[in-house]
C-alpha positions as CSV (number, residue, x, y, z in Angstrom):
1,M,72.9,107.1,83.1
2,C,73.1,110.8,82.0
3,L,70.8,113.0,80.0
4,P,72.3,113.9,76.6
5,G,74.6,116.9,77.0
6,N,75.0,116.4,80.7
7,E,77.8,113.9,80.6
8,P,80.6,114.1,83.2
9,A,83.9,115.6,82.1
10,E,85.8,112.8,83.7
11,I,85.1,109.3,85.0
12,V,87.3,108.0,87.8
13,I,87.3,104.4,88.9
14,I,88.8,103.6,92.3
15,G,89.4,99.9,92.8
16,I,91.0,97.5,95.2
17,E,93.1,94.6,93.9
18,P,92.3,91.4,95.9
19,K,95.1,89.8,97.8
20,E,93.1,86.6,97.9
21,I,89.8,85.4,96.4
22,D,87.9,83.2,98.7
23,W,84.4,82.6,100.2
24,G,83.3,85.1,102.8
25,T,81.8,88.5,103.3
26,E,84.3,90.0,105.8
27,L,87.1,92.4,104.8
28,S,90.6,91.3,105.6
29,A,92.3,93.0,108.6
30,E,94.7,94.7,106.1
31,L,91.8,96.2,104.1
32,Q,89.9,97.2,107.2
33,Q,92.9,99.3,108.2
34,K,92.9,100.9,104.8
35,V,89.2,101.9,104.6
36,P,89.7,105.4,106.1
37,E,92.4,106.1,103.5
38,I,90.2,104.8,100.7
39,V,87.2,106.9,101.9
40,K,89.5,110.0,102.1
41,A,90.7,109.4,98.6
42,V,87.1,109.1,97.3
43,L,86.0,112.2,99.1
44,K,89.0,114.2,97.8
45,E,88.3,113.0,94.3
46,I,84.7,114.4,94.5
47,G,86.0,117.7,95.9
48,L,85.2,117.4,99.6
49,D,87.8,118.2,102.2
50,C,87.6,115.8,105.1
51,Q,89.1,114.3,108.2
52,V,88.7,110.6,108.4
53,D,88.9,108.7,111.7
54,K,88.4,104.9,111.9
55,E,84.8,105.4,112.8
56,V,83.9,109.0,112.0
57,I,84.1,111.1,108.9
58,C,84.1,114.9,109.5
59,L,83.5,117.1,106.5
60,V,85.1,120.5,106.9
């Protein structure tokens, strides 16, 4: 929710198309491998330069 006159110039939606819809809470192995790439895309979209490792995100 934004205050009137303070709306963002652009809204970006980043989504993931499911390969399979089933019961569970775990990410597939394929998606787990893509998480650093997805995080990097989100950080780039909001204007942060970063280096993404499988476990660590370093903002530079």
